[in-house]
C-alpha positions in Angstrom: 1.0 -38.7 -4.2 -2.7 -38.4 -4.8 -4.4 -36.2 -7.4 -5.3 -33.5 -4.8 -1.7 -33.0 -3.8 -0.6 -32.9 -7.4 -3.3 -30.4 -8.2 -2.3 -28.2 -5.2 1.4 -28.5 -6.2 0.8 -27.5 -9.8 -1.9 -25.0 -9.0 0.1 -21.8 -9.7 1.9 -23.0 -12.8 -0.6 -21.6 -15.3 -0.7 -18.3 -13.5 3.0 -17.9 -13.4 3.7 -19.3 -16.9 1.2 -17.0 -18.5 2.5 -14.0 -16.5 6.1 -14.5 -17.6 4.9 -15.2 -21.1 3.0 -11.9 -21.4 6.1 -10.0 -20.1 8.4 -11.7 -22.6 5.9 -11.2 -25.5 5.7 -7.5 -24.7 9.5 -7.3 -24.7 9.6 -9.3 -28.0 7.1 -7.1 -29.7 9.2 -4.0 -29.2 12.0 -5.4 -31.3 11.7 -6.7 -34.9 13.7 -9.8 -34.4 13.7 -11.1 -30.9 14.3 -14.4 -29.1 12.0 -13.2 -26.4 9.1 -13.7 -28.8 10.1 -17.3 -29.5 10.7 -18.0 -25.8 7.3 -16.5 -24.9 5.5 -18.5 -27.5 7.3 -21.7 -26.3 6.4 -20.8 -22.7 2.7 -20.5 -23.7 2.8 -23.9 -25.3 4.5 -25.5 -22.2 2.0 -23.7 -20.0 -0.9 -25.0 -22.0 0.4 -28.6 -21.7 0.9 -28.2 -17.9 -2.6 -26.7 -17.6 -3.9 -29.9 -19.1 -2.4 -31.8 -16.1 -3.6 -29.2 -13.6 -7.2 -29.4 -15.0 -7.2 -33.2 -15.1 -5.9 -33.6 -11.5 -8.5 -31.0 -10.4 -11.2 -33.0 -11.9 -10.0 -36.2 -10.2 -9.5 -34.4 -6.9 -13.1 -33.0 -7.1 -14.7 -36.4 -7.4 -15.2 -36.8 -3.7 -16.2 -33.2 -3.2 -19.9 -33.9 -3.6 -19.9 -35.1 0.0 -19.2 -31.6 1.3 -21.8 -29.1 2.2 -22.0 -25.4 2.9 -19.6 -22.6 1.7 -16.7 -24.9 0.8 -19.0 -26.8 -1.6 -20.2 -23.5 -3.1 -16.6 -22.5 -3.7 -15.8 -25.9 -5.3 -18.7 -25.5 -7.7 -17.5 -21.9 -8.6 -13.9 -23.1 -8.9 -14.9 -25.8 -11.3 -17.0 -23.5 -13.5 -14.2 -20.9 -13.6 -11.6 -23.6 -14.2 -13.3 -24.8 -17.4 -13.3 -21.3 -19.0 -9.7 -20.8 -17.9 -8.6 -24.1 -19.3 -10.2 -23.3 -22.7 -8.6 -19.9 -22.8 -5.1 -21.1 -21.9 -5.4 -24.0 -24.4 -6.5 -21.6 -27.1 -3.5 -19.4 -26.3 -1.3 -22.4 -26.6 -2.7 -23.4 -30.0 -2.2 -19.9 -31.3 1.3 -19.8 -29.9 2.1 -23.1 -31.5 1.0 -21.8 -34.9 3.0 -18.6 -34.4 6.1 -20.5 -33.4 5.8 -22.8 -36.4 5.6 -19.8 -38.6 8.7 -18.2 -37.0 10.7 -21.4 -37.4 9.7 -21.7 -41.0 11.1 -18.3 -41.6 7.9 -16.5 -42.6 8.0 -14.5 -39.4 5.3 -13.5 -37.0 3.0 -10.7 -38.1 2.5 -7.9 -35.6 -1.3 -8.4 -35.7 -0.8 -12.1 -34.9 1.4 -11.3 -32.0 -1.2 -8.9 -30.8 -3.9 -11.6 -31.0 -1.7 -14.0 -28.9 -1.1 -11.1 -26.4 -4.8 -10.4 -26.1 -5.6 -14.1 -25.6 -2.7 -14.4 -23.0 -4.0 -11.4 -21.0 -7.5 -12.8 -21.0 -6.1 -16.2 -19.9 -4.1 -14.5 -17.2 -7.2 -12.7 -15.8 -9.2 -16.0 -15.9 -6.3 -17.9 -14.2 -6.0 -15.3 -11.5 -9.8 -15.5 -10.8 -9.7 -19.3 -10.8 -6.7 -19.4 -8.5 -8.4 -17.0 -6.1 -11.6 -19.0 -5.9 -9.6 -22.2 -5.4 -7.7 -20.6 -2.6 -11.0 -19.8 -0.9 -11.8 -23.5 -0.7 -8.9 -24.1 1.7 -9.6 -20.9 3.7 -13.2 -22.0 4.3 -12.3 -25.6 4.9 -9.9 -24.5 7.7 -12.5 -22.2 9.3 -15.2 -24.9 9.2 -13.1 -27.5 10.9 -14.9 -29.3 13.7 -12.9 -29.6 16.9 -12.4 -33.2 17.9 -11.0 -32.8 21.4 -13.5 -32.4 24.3 -12.7 -31.7 27.9 -15.3 -34.1 29.3 -15.0 -37.8 29.2 -17.6 -39.8 27.3 -19.4 -42.3 29.4 -18.0 -45.3 27.7 -16.6 -48.1 29.8 -14.4 -50.7 28.2 -13.0 -53.8 29.9 -9.4 -54.7 29.0 -7.8 -57.5 30.9 -10.3 -57.2 33.8 -9.8 -53.5 34.2 -12.1 -50.7 33.4 -11.1 -47.5 31.5 -13.0 -44.4 30.7 -12.4 -43.4 27.2 -11.8 -39.8 26.3 -13.3 -38.5 23.1 -10.2 -37.5 21.1 
C-alpha cells in the first residue's frame, strides 16, 4: 500500500479521535472523579500519535503533486497549509493531555483550569481538523471533475502491420 492510500485510509482518524475525546472530556469534567477524563486524555494522546502518521503520509503523498495544475493544485496547496496548523494544534493537545494524564496517575489530580485548557485546545484542534479534512476532500472532487475522457468514437489514423495484416488502432 502506497503513502497516498494510507493517508486516505487514516484521513478521518484525527477528526474522529478529537471529536470523541471532546465529548468524553466534557462528560469527565462534570464529575469530580471520572474515568471518562482519563480515557479522553489517553484518546488525545493516541490521536496525536496517529496524526503524526497521517501528516507524514500526506507529505509523502504530496511529493508528486507539483506536476498537477489548475484547481486541484490550488486545493493541494491550501490543504498542505491547513494541515500544518492542524498538526501543530493536535500535537499540542496531545502534549497537554500527556502532562495531565501523568498528573492524574501520580495522584495529584487534574485541576479544573487545566482540563479547561485541554478542552479549549481540543476544540480548536477539532475546528482545524474539520477544515483540513474538508479542503482535502475537495482535492478528490475536483480531480474527478477534471478527468480527461480517454475513449473517442473516431479511429485514429494509425496503421500497424502484424503478421502481414493491417489493423486500424482505436484510441482507448
